[in-house]
TORTITI-794254 format. One record per atom (N, C-alpha, C): x, y, z. Coordinates in steps of 0.001 Angstrom, whole numbers, padded with zeros to 6 digits, always signed. Layout:
N
XYZ/...
***
This chain:
252
-044777-048816+002948/-044102-048572+001673/-043900-047082+001443/-044895-046290+001840/-044772-044840+001637/-043592-044279+002411/-043425-044736+003654/-042297-044243+004457/-040970-044694+003873/-040935-045921+003370/-039693-046432+002790/-039302-045648+001542/-040264-045374+000681/-039973-044605-000519/-039636-043155-000175/-040264-042629+000875/-039968-041262+001289/-038541-041116+001784/-037980-042212+002303/-036602-042169+002776/-035589-042133+001642/-036042-042352+000404/-035140-042274-000741/-034851-040836-001164/-035571-039882-000617/-035389-038481-001007/-033964-037998-000751/-033343-038278+000411/-031945-037840+000586/-030997-038426-000450/-031206-039689-000825/-030325-040311-001820/-030498-039654-003183/-031750-039466-003606/-032001-038812-004888/-031444-037393-004898/-031630-036664-003803/-031150-035284-003735/-029633-035226-003793/-028980-036148-003093/-027516-036174-003101/-026981-036479-004501/-027607-037427-005196/-027168-037762-006553/-027397-036593-007507/-028571-035975-007434/-028866-034838-008303/-027953-033654-007999/-027621-033458-006723/-026712-032369-006367/-025309-032613-006924/-024893-033879-006955/-023597-034193-007562/-023625-033995-009069/-024738-034384-009702/-024839-034227-011158/-024846-032758-011548/-025575-031946-010796/-025655-030511-011093/-024503-029708-010492/-023563-030389-009841/-022373-029763-009261/-022697-028773-008148/-023836-028979-007483/-024109-028208-006276/-023302-028722-005093/-023000-030008-005128/-022182-030622-004100/-020965-031252-004767/-019856-031220-004067/-018624-031828-004549/-018322-033065-003709/-017981-034141-004394/-017690-035399-003719/-016224-035752-003926/-015473-035654-002854/-014066-036040-002850/-013860-036930-001629/-013809-038218-001859/-013736-039169-000748/-012440-039075+000037/-011479-038287-000442/-010261-038070+000318/-010435-036987+001381/-011513-036214+001288/-011780-035128+002225/-012773-035621+003270/-012556-035242+004522/-013401-035723+005602/-014835-035211+005492/-015021-033988+005011/-016377-033447+004890/-017210-034253+003902/-016628-034632+002755/-017347-035455+001778/-017627-036845+002334/-016672-037403+003052/-016894-038702+003672/-018044-038638+004675/-018081-037577+005476/-019134-037445+006484/-020501-037295+005829/-020585-036497+004756/-021872-036319+004076/-022340-037613+003435/-021433-038360+002827/-021811-039618+002192/-022267-040643+003221/-021476-040796+004284/-021832-041764+005328/-023117-041343+006031/-023289-040048+006274/-024503-039574+006923/-025744-039826+006098/-025657-039627+004793/-026797-039903+003920/-027155-041384+003941/-026141-042248+003890/-026383-043695+003921/-026996-044098+005264/-026499-043526+006361/-027043-043860+007681/-028491-043406+007823/-028816-042238+007297/-030198-041753+007388/-031159-042676+006644/-030766-043097+005442/-031614-044013+004676/-031712-045374+005367/-030581-045858+005891/-030589-047145+006585/-031474-047100+007821/-031385-046033+008590/-032233-045897+009772/-033710-045854+009432/-034051-045169+008334/-035452-045121+007918/-035960-046510+007550/-035154-047298+006852/-035571-048652+006476/-035643-049571+007696/-034801-049343+008692/-034895-050144+009918/-036218-049875+010620/-036614-048603+010691/-037887-048260+011327/-039059-048897+010591/-038983-048938+009256/-040106-049437+008462/-040187-050961+008480/-039060-051650+008264/-039090-053076+008002/-038695-053949+009201/-038150-053372+010253/-037712-054196+011375/-038357-053682+012657/-039055-054581+013352/-039664-054201+014631/-038844-054694+015810/-038572-055978+015828/-037828-056533+016959/-038723-056716+018167/-038132-057147+019251/-038935-057350+020469/-039439-056026+021030/-040602-056043+021643/-041145-054795+022210/-040385-054368+023459/-040263-053055+023615/-039604-052491+024796/-040630-051930+025765/-041573-051159+025222/-042574-050499+026047/-043944-050924+025565/-044686-051608+026440/-046032-052035+026100/-047018-050927+026455/-047984-050723+025569/-049027-049735+025805/-050358-050330+025396/-051353-049976+026140/-052693-050462+025828/-053254-049683+024662/-053601-050346+023547/-054120-049605+022395/-055448-048953+022682/-055656-047813+022052/-056910-047100+022213/-058055-047890+021591/-059273-047789+022137/-060388-048556+021581/-060791-048039+020204/-061297-049007+019401/-061859-048697+018085/-060829-048149+017097/-059536-048380+017352/-058548-047917+016388/-058441-048852+015188/-058771-050127+015397/-058626-051109+014328/-059988-051582+013826/-060984-050767+013978/-062314-051160+013545/-062571-050849+012082/-061638-050163+011434/-061820-049800+010034/-061368-050955+009155/-062143-051247+008153/-061788-052297+007197/-060830-051740+006165/-059770-052460+005905/-058746-052040+004964/-058829-052927+003734/-058926-052322+002603/-058987-053073+001368/-057601-053551+000995/-057489-054863+000782/-056203-055438+000428/-056010-055539-001075/-056994-055132-001831/-056894-055207-003281/-056243-053927-003795/-054962-053949-003950/-054223-052784-004435/-053053-053261-005275/-052653-052423-006168/-051556-052747-007064/-050276-052182-006464/-049472-053051-005846/-048276-052596-005155/-047201-052141-006135/-047166-052717-007318/-046134-052335-008294/-046358-050905-008761/-047601-050589-009136/-047912-049229-009582/-047748-048241-008434/-048198-048634-007245/-048062-047747-006091/-046613-047466-005740/-045774-048504-005753/-044355-048298-005465/-043674-047430-006505/-044061-047635-007775/-043477-046811-008836/-043883-045342-008673/-045136-045101-008342/-045592-043719-008151/-044922-043064-006934/-044730-043844-005864/-044066-043293-004680/-042594-042990-004969/-041932-043878-005712/-040541-043613-006080/-040439-042396-006995/-041386-042257-007915/-041411-041078-008784/-041643-039811-007975/-042520-039901-006981/-042770-038742-006120/-041511-038334-005354/-040772-039309-004836/-039529-038999-004120/-038509-038342-005046/-038411-038846-006273/-037479-038250-007234/-037883-036815-007585/-039173-036575-007778/-039634-035225-008132/-039451-034255-006961/-039630-034733-005735/-039387-033866-004575/-037904-033496-004497/-037030-034456-004756/-035593-034165-004776/-035258-033167-005874/-035866-033349-007040/-035651-032408-008138/-036178-031028-007777/-037265-030979-007024/-037807-029693-006571/-036811-028958-005684/-036133-029681-004788/-035129-029048-003932/-033998-028447-004775/-033574-029169-005816/-032493-028673-006666/-032918-027409-007407/-034087-027460-008051/-034572-026302-008813/-034841-025124-007883/-035391-025394-006710/-035666-024332-005758/-034379-023665-005286/-033326-024444-005124/-032045-023866-004731/-031484-022972-005826/-031613-023392-007083/-031196-022534-008203/-031930-021198-008177/-033247-021275-008001/-034051-020046-008039/-033734-019152-006856/-033645-019738-005664/-033518-018933-004455/-032135-018293-004347/-031119-018878-004996/-029796-018250-004979/-029720-017065-005921/-030434-017134-007052/-030476-015994-007971/-031498-014946-007545/-032536-015372-006863/-033591-014450-006417/-033882-014744-004958/-033075-014216-004025/-033199-014563-002603/-034405-013913-001930/-035598-014339-002305/-036837-013850-001685/-037710-015066-001415/-037549-015642-000229/-038230-016892+000085/-039745-016753+000062/-040260-015633+000554/-041706-015455+000609/-042321-015398-000785/-041679-014695-001704/-042214-014566-003064/-042135-015893-003802/-041004-016579-003684/-040859-017877-004342/-041884-018874-003812/-042092-018872-002502/-043087-019764-001915/-044496-019400-002361/-044781-018105-002476/-046108-017665-002921/-046415-018173-004326/-045486-017978-005249/-045718-018449-006619/-045809-019974-006671/-044983-020647-005881/-045063-022102-005844/-046406-022599-005337/-046907-021985-004269/-048215-022379-003720/-049347-022071-004699/-049229-020972-005451/-050273-020635-006429/-050350-021703-007513/-049205-022102-008067/-049213-023112-009117/-049663-024470-008582/-049247-024817-007370/-049678-026090-006779/-051186-026081-006537/-051714-024947-006106/-053157-024838-005876/-053939-025005-007174/-053447-024396-008240/-054131-024523-009533/-054128-025969-010014/-052958-026622-009946/-052872-028019-010386/-053714-028942-009505/-053687-028704-008207/-054479-029545-007297/-055972-029352-007527/-056388-028114-007797/-057804-027853-008055/-058275-028555-009323/-057429-028556-010353/-057805-029228-011609/-057951-030728-011391/-056987-031331-010700/-057054-032767-010437/-058246-033106-009544/-058483-032281-008517/-059593-032547-007602/-060944-032442-008302/-061094-031470-009194/-062357-031324-009933/-062596-032495-010873/-061513-033065-011399/-061669-034215-012284/-062004-035481-011493/-061348-035666-010347/-061532-036891-009567/-062839-036858-008785/-063125-035749-008115/-064302-035638-007248/-065419-034904-007981/-066470-035642-008307/-067597-035061-009034/-068766-034696-008124/-068725-035129-006885/-069828-034845-005961/-069684-033438-005387/-070627-032524-005641/-070499-031152-005098/-070615-031085-003584/-071253-032077-002969/-071368-032066-001506/-070015-032277-000820/-069080-032875-001522/-067758-033111-000927/-066974-031822-000746/-067371-030750-001443/-066673-029476-001351/-067241-028582-000255/-068253-029038+000436/-068871-028244+001498/-068022-028307+002759/-067659-027156+003290/-066847-027075+004506/-067725-026709+005696/-067540-027444+006771/-068292-027192+007997/-067313-026886+009130/-067759-026105+010120/-066857-025777+011242/-066645-026977+012167/-065833-027905+011721/-065558-029100+012512/-064071-029409+012451/-063708-030618+012814/-062305-031021+012841/-061706-031014+011443/-062503-031334+010439/-062006-031348+009074/-061542-029965+008627/-062318-028928+008970/-061926-027561+008617/-060667-027138+009377/-060568-027521+010638/-059362-027201+011420/-058141-027880+010810/-058311-029109+010343/-057206-029830+009711/-056761-029154+008425/-057727-028685+007630/-057388-028007+006380/-056629-026705+006656/-057108-025923+007616/-056438-024658+007942/-055040-024911+008498/-054922-025904+009377/-053611-026233+009942/-052632-026675+008855/-053101-027521+007937/-052232-027982+006849/-051819-026841+005937/-052746-025911+005675/-052430-024792+004782/-051408-023851+005412/-051546-023604+006710/-050675-022616+007368/-049311-023215+007688/-049317-024376+008348/-048056-024929+008846/-047409-025903+007857/-048204-026832+007309/-047637-027884+006468/-047266-027396+005076/-047844-026295+004628/-047557-025794+003282/-046808-024467+003345/-047411-023459+003945/-046843-022109+003877/-045539-021992+004662/-045615-022202+005974/-044439-022008+006827/-043344-023010+006484/-043726-024261+006254/-042721-025270+005911/-042019-024951+004604/-042775-024471+003608/-042164-024146+002315/-041198-022975+002438/-041545-021981+003252/-040649-020841+003449/-039360-021284+004139/-039492-022136+005146/-038304-022629+005856/-037435-023474+004929/-038061-024330+004110/-037302-025132+003162/-036530-024254+002189/-037192-023222+001656/-036525-022330+000704/-035365-021591+001361/-035562-021146+002595/-034502-020409+003301/-033299-021308+003576/-033549-022541+004024/-032452-023464+004324/-031754-023907+003032/-032507-024053+001937/-031872-024382+000651/-030903-023291+000225/-031240-022044+000488/-030340-020943+000131/-029121-020897+001050/-029297-021213+002325/-028199-021112+003285/-027302-022353+003252/-027921-023545+003287/-027164-024787+003450/-027186-025697+002237/-028141-025526+001335/-028193-026377+000160/-029261-027448+000255/-029591-028105-000860/-030687-029081-000876/-030397-030368-000119/-029130-030793-000084/-028801-032043+000616/-029073-031909+002110/-028768-030748+002670/-028995-030517+004088/-030487-030584+004413/-031319-030055+003527/-032770-030063+003754/-033323-031479+003674/-032918-032223+002646/-033465-033561+002447/-033023-034537+003531/-031917-034251+004194/-031437-035160+005242/-032405-035213+006413/-033171-034158+006626/-034108-034127+007746/-035391-034902+007458/-035612-035341+006228/-036844-036056+005906/-036997-037359+006699/-035963-038230+006765/-036144-039451+007568/-036341-039182+009053/-035909-038005+009530/-036089-037705+010948/-037572-037621+011315/-038417-037295+010336/-039854-037255+010601/-040412-038609+010995/-039810-039690+010510/-040261-041029+010877/-039996-041300+012355/-038852-040828+012849/-038555-041002+014266/-039542-040216+015136/-039871-039005+014706/-040865-038229+015446/-042242-038887+015380/-042571-039501+014245/-043865-040175+014116/-043962-041351+015093/-042852-042082+015244/-042845-043187+016213/-043030-042656+017626/-042331-041568+017960/-042442-040983+019299/-043863-040489+019575/-044468-039803+018589/-045824-039299+018773/-046829-040444+018869/-046590-041522+018113/-047490-042670+018193/-047452-043340+019549/-046250-043467+020115/-046130-044072+021445/-046724-043161+022514/-046555-041851+022351/-047006-040914+023380/-048514-040711+023362/-049084-040480+022186/-050487-040090+022097/-051408-041225+021653/-050925-042118+020788/-051769-043197+020290/-051569-044509+021033/-050718-044494+022036/-050474-045668+022871/-049969-046862+022062/-049100-046587+021076/-048500-047675+020310/-047408-048363+021131/-047123-049587+020769/-046060-050341+021436/-044708-049965+020831/-043765-049658+021686/-042425-049275+021240/-041564-050522+021083/-041012-050710+019867/-040154-051849+019576/-038695-051407+019489/-037812-052364+019655/-036379-052057+019637/-035933-051621+018238/-036620-052093+017199/-036273-051663+015851/-036487-050168+015639/-037543-049624+016233/-037792-048186+016128/-036706-047386+016827/-036243-047883+017970/-035177-047187+018707/-033869-047230+017921/-033520-048405+017394/-032284-048518+016614/-032353-047644+015368/-033497-047650+014696/-033650-046817+013505/-033561-045337+013819/-034185-044905+014928/-034134-043495+015299/-032709-043058+015637/-031975-043907+016346/-030579-043586+016686/-029721-043525+015420/-029956-044441+014493/-029198-044438+013238/-029483-043186+012423/-030754-042781+012366/-031116-041552+011657/-030447-040342+012301/-030439-040301+013641/-029805-039178+014337/-028310-039124+014060/-027652-040284+014043/-026217-040314+013728/-025952-039847+012297/-026784-040292+011369/-026617-039845+009986/-026835-038354+009830/-027845-037832+010522/-028097-036392+010467/-026932-035605+011048/-026393-036080+012153/-025246-035397+012763/-024032-035443+011842/-023822-036574+011156/-022674-036694+010240/-022801-035705+009083/-024002-035568+008524/-024195-034619+007424/-023991-033185+007913/-024530-032853+009076/-024365-031504+009617/-022898-031201+009895/-022170-032193+010435/-020746-031984+010699/-019979-031796+009390/-020319-032606+008380/-019644-032467+007089/-019895-031118+006443/-021143-030627+006501/-021447-029318+005929/-020731-028210+006688/-020700-028306+008025/-020019-027277+008821/-018519-027279+008537/-017926-028460+008421/-016503-028550+008121/-016206-028022+006725/-017112-028269+005781/-016935-027772+004422/-016979-026252+004379/-017930-025663+005106/-018028-024200+005160/-016793-023595+005812/-016290-024244+006846/-015092-023739+007520/-013886-023756+006592/-013744-024810+005790/-012621-024880+004850/-012732-023773+003801/-013956-023526+003310/-014151-022465+002316/-013804-021102+002906/-014242-020840+004133/-013936-019564+004768/-012439-019393+004997/-011765-020470+005384/-010316-020374+005583/-009598-020103+004265/-010061-020696+003171/-009442-020444+001871/-009652-018999+001423/-010857-018461+001690/-011125-017066+001321/-010253-016118+002124/-010101-016384+003430/-009278-015520+004275/-007815-015575+003843/-007328-016768+003506/-005929-016886+003080/-005695-016161+001762/-006677-016190+000853/-006537-015466-000408/-006519-013960-000182/-007373-013486+000727/-007401-012046+001018/-006093-011604+001647/-005560-012420+002555/-004303-012058+003209/-003146-012046+002212/-003137-013031+001312/-002055-013084+000338/-002137-011940-000664/-003341-011530-001035/-003484-010417-001972/-003175-009083-001323/-003403-008956-000012/-003111-007696+000672/-001620-007474+000865/-000835-008572+000819/+000611-008429+000955/+001262-007845-000288/+000597-007929-001437/+001139-007401-002681/+000824-005917-002812/+001825-005106-003057/+001637-003663-003202/+001312-003358-004654/+000257-002628-004933/-000097-002309-006323/+000996-001501-007018/+001034-001616-008338/+002048-000949-009138/+001906+000569-009069/+000698+001109-009096/+000484+002562-009021/+000948+003117-007684/+000744+002314-006617/+001165+002762-005289/+002680+002868-005239/+003408+001928-005854/+004858+002006-005912/+005309+003235-006704/+004594+003527-007777/+004950+004667-008628/+004784+005965-007881/+003708+006087-007124/+003469+007321-006368/+004494+007498-005262/+004941+006388-004673/+005946+006481-003609/+007294+006935-004173/+007627+006507-005419/+008878+006930-006012/+008874+008419-006354/+007739+008935-006791/+007631+010354-007126/+007718+011191-005858/
***
């Protein structure tokens, strides 16, 4: 369910970008058609990976003791789905607001620093309320500490800077389109390192996500090319006009 709700981020971002007029939708233009179709394909591919397995293609022997953990089935799926959908919407809204900020203040490192500071404060408050055991805050030089450092450096700092930079260059829709691609990489890493069985549904979903990503990238590139051609044509047309003062000086 988490992966399925996470795949809604491109759709939410595209809708919010249209509402805030960051993106223009004209179905008569090929670039808009490509972006719309690419977004739909990315979401469709993500749902294929999540909900459809199909016959297995590559059998792998599962690692021992991977399924020895007991999973509690007592959970509220309605509340969980609502919270995941809300999270996807807020992440999409974050891309929109971040694009507004980064275009007026093009300093990705500073924007990311302030964002991480506020997230750290909010996370610390929630963690102190939820976790009352002081022993849980003890850090030891083990795999857990390596995971925390890795997440802080790569999953938060570097990723946030790259997201902010791409939002300034290409816009929020381009950034959110890459979110479903992580599901395809997760399937590949699971088959490679965790010895998971590869199903045809994962392959079809990964190919669909790749096609959708390519369609969005092509649409954005075509859109930028049209804008550049319009700017060049305006400059050329304005340079052909001789200013009035220049004509006056030539007559004198």
